[in-house]
C-alpha positions as CSV (number, residue, x, y, z in Angstrom):
1,X,-17.1,-11.7,-6.2
2,X,-19.9,-9.5,-5.2
3,X,-18.9,-6.6,-2.7
4,X,-21.4,-7.6,0.0
5,X,-20.1,-11.3,0.0
6,X,-16.5,-10.2,-0.1
7,X,-14.3,-11.0,3.0
8,X,-12.2,-8.6,4.4
9,X,-8.4,-9.2,4.7
10,X,-6.7,-9.9,8.0
11,X,-5.1,-6.8,9.6
12,X,-2.6,-7.2,12.4
13,X,-3.9,-5.7,15.5
14,X,-7.6,-5.8,14.2
15,X,-10.4,-7.2,16.2
16,X,-9.6,-10.6,15.1
17,X,-5.9,-10.5,16.0
18,X,-6.7,-9.2,19.6
19,X,-9.3,-11.8,20.2
20,X,-6.8,-14.4,19.0
21,X,-4.2,-13.0,21.4
22,X,-6.7,-13.0,24.4
23,X,-7.4,-16.8,23.6
24,X,-3.7,-17.6,23.6
25,X,-3.3,-15.9,27.0
26,X,-6.0,-17.9,28.5
27,X,-5.1,-21.1,26.9
28,X,-1.3,-20.4,28.1
29,X,-2.7,-20.1,31.7
30,X,-5.0,-23.1,31.5
31,X,-2.2,-25.7,30.1
32,X,-0.1,-24.7,33.2
33,X,-2.8,-25.1,35.6
34,X,-3.8,-28.5,34.0
35,X,-0.3,-29.7,34.0
36,X,0.5,-28.9,37.4
37,X,-2.8,-30.4,38.9
38,X,-2.5,-33.6,36.9
39,X,-1.3,-37.1,38.2
40,X,1.5,-38.6,36.3
41,X,-1.0,-41.0,34.5
42,X,-3.4,-38.2,33.6
43,X,-0.5,-36.0,32.3
44,X,0.7,-38.7,30.0
45,X,-2.8,-39.2,28.6
46,X,-3.3,-35.3,28.2
47,X,0.1,-35.0,26.5
48,X,-0.4,-37.6,24.1
49,X,-3.9,-36.5,23.3
50,X,-2.4,-33.0,22.8
51,X,0.2,-34.2,20.7
52,X,-1.9,-36.5,18.5
53,X,-4.3,-33.5,17.9
54,X,-1.4,-31.3,17.1
55,X,0.1,-33.7,14.3
56,X,-3.3,-34.6,13.1
57,X,-4.2,-30.7,12.7
58,X,-0.9,-30.2,11.0
59,X,-1.3,-33.2,8.6
60,X,-4.9,-31.9,7.7
61,X,-3.6,-28.3,6.9
62,X,-0.5,-29.8,5.1
63,X,-2.5,-31.8,2.8
64,X,-4.7,-28.9,1.9
65,X,-1.6,-27.4,0.5
66,X,-1.1,-30.3,-1.9
67,X,-4.4,-29.5,-3.9
68,X,-2.8,-28.5,-6.2
69,X,0.9,-29.0,-5.3
70,X,3.2,-25.9,-5.8
71,X,6.8,-25.7,-5.3
72,X,6.3,-22.4,-3.5
73,X,3.9,-23.6,-0.7
74,X,3.8,-27.4,-0.7
75,X,7.3,-28.3,0.5
76,X,7.5,-28.7,4.3
77,X,10.5,-26.5,4.8
78,X,8.9,-23.5,6.7
79,X,10.1,-23.5,10.5
80,X,6.5,-23.5,11.5
81,X,6.2,-27.1,9.5
82,X,9.3,-28.5,11.6
83,X,8.3,-26.9,14.9
84,X,4.7,-28.4,14.7
85,X,6.0,-31.8,14.0
86,X,8.5,-31.7,16.5
87,X,6.1,-30.1,19.3
88,X,3.5,-32.9,18.5
89,X,6.2,-35.6,18.8
90,X,7.7,-33.9,22.0
91,X,4.0,-34.1,23.4
92,X,3.7,-37.6,22.5
93,X,7.1,-39.0,23.6
94,X,8.7,-36.3,25.9
95,X,12.0,-37.0,24.2
96,X,14.5,-34.5,25.4
97,X,15.8,-33.4,21.9
98,X,12.3,-32.8,20.6
99,X,11.5,-30.9,23.8
100,X,14.5,-28.8,23.2
101,X,13.5,-27.7,19.8
102,X,9.9,-27.0,21.1
103,X,11.1,-24.9,23.9
104,X,13.5,-22.7,21.9
105,X,11.7,-22.5,18.6
106,X,8.2,-22.3,19.7
107,X,8.7,-19.8,22.4
108,X,10.7,-17.5,20.3
109,X,10.1,-17.8,16.6
110,X,6.6,-19.2,16.9
111,X,5.6,-16.6,19.4
112,X,7.0,-13.8,16.9
113,X,4.2,-14.9,14.5
114,X,1.6,-14.2,17.1
115,X,3.1,-10.5,17.5
116,X,3.8,-9.9,13.7
117,X,1.7,-12.5,11.9
118,X,2.9,-13.0,8.3
119,X,-0.7,-13.7,7.3
120,X,-2.1,-12.7,4.1
121,X,-5.5,-14.2,4.3
122,X,-9.4,-13.1,4.5
123,X,-10.5,-12.6,8.0
124,X,-12.0,-15.1,10.4
125,X,-13.7,-17.6,9.7
126,X,-11.8,-18.2,6.4
127,X,-9.8,-21.6,6.6
128,X,-6.7,-20.1,6.0
129,X,-7.1,-17.8,9.1
130,X,-8.0,-20.8,11.3
131,X,-5.2,-22.9,10.1
132,X,-2.7,-20.3,10.8
133,X,-3.7,-19.5,14.2
134,X,-4.5,-23.1,15.1
135,X,-0.9,-24.2,14.4
136,X,0.8,-21.1,15.9
137,X,-1.3,-21.3,19.2
138,X,-1.1,-25.3,19.5
139,X,2.8,-25.1,19.5
140,X,3.5,-22.2,22.0
141,X,1.0,-23.8,24.2
142,X,2.8,-27.1,23.9
143,X,6.1,-25.5,24.9
144,X,4.4,-23.8,27.9
145,X,2.8,-27.0,28.8
146,X,5.8,-29.0,28.7
147,X,8.0,-26.4,30.6
148,X,5.7,-25.2,33.3
149,X,3.0,-27.6,33.3
150,X,4.8,-30.8,33.6
151,X,8.4,-29.5,34.5
152,X,10.5,-30.3,31.6
153,X,13.6,-27.9,31.4
154,X,16.5,-27.1,28.9
155,X,20.2,-27.6,29.8
156,X,23.3,-26.1,28.0
157,X,23.3,-29.3,25.8
158,X,19.7,-28.5,24.7
159,X,20.8,-25.0,23.8
160,X,23.6,-26.0,21.7
161,X,21.4,-28.7,19.9
162,X,18.9,-26.2,18.9
163,X,21.6,-23.8,17.6
164,X,23.0,-26.5,15.6
165,X,19.6,-27.9,14.0
166,X,18.6,-24.3,13.4
167,X,21.9,-23.5,11.3
168,X,21.5,-26.8,9.4
169,X,17.9,-25.7,8.7
170,X,19.0,-22.2,7.6
171,X,21.6,-23.7,5.5
172,X,19.3,-26.3,3.8
173,X,16.4,-23.9,3.3
174,X,18.5,-21.2,1.7
175,X,20.0,-23.7,-1.0
176,X,16.5,-25.0,-1.8
177,X,15.2,-21.3,-2.0
178,X,18.1,-20.5,-4.2
179,X,17.5,-23.3,-6.7
180,X,13.7,-23.1,-6.6
181,X,13.3,-19.5,-6.5
182,X,11.1,-19.7,-3.3
183,X,11.2,-18.1,0.2
184,X,10.8,-20.7,2.9
185,X,11.1,-19.5,6.4
186,X,12.2,-15.8,4.9
187,X,15.3,-17.0,4.6
188,X,16.1,-15.4,1.1
189,X,14.0,-12.2,1.6
190,X,11.8,-10.5,4.1
191,X,8.1,-11.3,4.0
192,X,5.9,-9.0,2.2
193,X,3.8,-8.4,5.2
194,X,5.3,-6.0,8.3
195,X,7.4,-8.1,10.6
196,X,10.1,-7.6,13.3
197,X,12.6,-8.4,10.4
198,X,12.0,-4.7,8.9
199,X,13.8,-3.3,11.9
200,X,16.8,-5.6,11.7
201,X,18.4,-4.1,8.6
202,X,18.4,-5.4,4.7
203,X,18.8,-8.7,3.7
204,X,21.1,-10.6,4.1
205,X,22.4,-8.7,7.0
206,X,19.6,-9.0,9.0
207,X,20.4,-12.7,9.4
208,X,23.5,-11.8,11.5
209,X,21.3,-9.7,13.6
210,X,18.7,-12.4,14.0
211,X,21.7,-14.9,14.8
212,X,23.0,-12.8,17.7
213,X,19.6,-12.1,19.1
214,X,18.7,-15.7,19.3
215,X,22.1,-16.7,20.7
216,X,21.6,-14.2,23.6
217,X,17.9,-14.7,23.9
218,X,18.2,-18.5,23.9
219,X,21.0,-18.3,26.5
220,X,19.0,-16.1,28.8
221,X,16.3,-18.8,28.6
222,X,18.5,-21.6,29.4
223,X,20.7,-19.9,32.2
224,X,17.9,-19.7,34.9
225,X,16.8,-23.4,34.7
226,X,20.5,-24.6,34.7
227,X,21.1,-22.5,37.8
228,X,18.0,-23.6,39.5
229,X,18.9,-27.3,38.9
230,X,22.5,-26.7,40.3
231,X,21.1,-25.3,43.5
232,X,18.6,-27.9,44.0
233,X,21.0,-30.7,43.6
234,X,23.6,-29.4,46.1
235,X,21.4,-30.2,49.2
236,X,21.4,-33.9,47.6
237,X,25.0,-33.9,46.9
238,X,26.0,-32.7,50.4
239,X,23.7,-35.5,52.1
240,X,25.4,-38.1,49.8
241,X,28.9,-37.0,50.8
242,X,27.8,-37.0,54.3
243,X,26.4,-40.5,54.0
244,X,29.8,-41.7,52.4
245,X,31.9,-40.1,55.1
246,X,29.8,-41.8,58.0
247,X,30.1,-45.2,56.2
248,X,33.8,-44.6,55.8
249,X,34.0,-43.5,59.5
């Protein structure tokens, strides 16, 4: 390739990265505003459209990895793969289990990709650049919309479900990586690009650090919602008790 036509490689916190972060911030505000101002029927239509677009976008990107298929990039074992599928399904159905995974995975692990992107691609407008950011922005926006837009909230049951599913994913992915000599999810070694894992110790010890951090952070992400739900239920419960006592009297 001639030097004048060669594309520069993406660089974290270069101009394109800052533009993406600005787009993310604007989009995050917009999905909250949209969610809070919609009627229930409009929210259902928007959520289903958002989910269908997310899943359609993921399918197109995934199919592109199959030409040609390779063991190292064509198996949908990355947490990004699972988070995108789950986020799209949560938007379509509002199922509690799908929302739980969307809330915890996308607001922490997917958000981490916005801060320290493991992206080895030419700069905008290369298709790999566009695909990476489209997916990661969409799933985080999905979690924000479902939570602060239309008012879905996690519970302690959601917390433990997300922990259990994540442990299963790590175990399955580790076994597959070990057998196939791959590194899906960076389970078997750190990414070649700079990331937050670099400050968490060497492999495999950084997984212990990650586990502790996630358990604590996810608990802190759960506790305020659970507390808020319990305090808002108290007046209703007091009223029900008063009504029962009046009927008995």
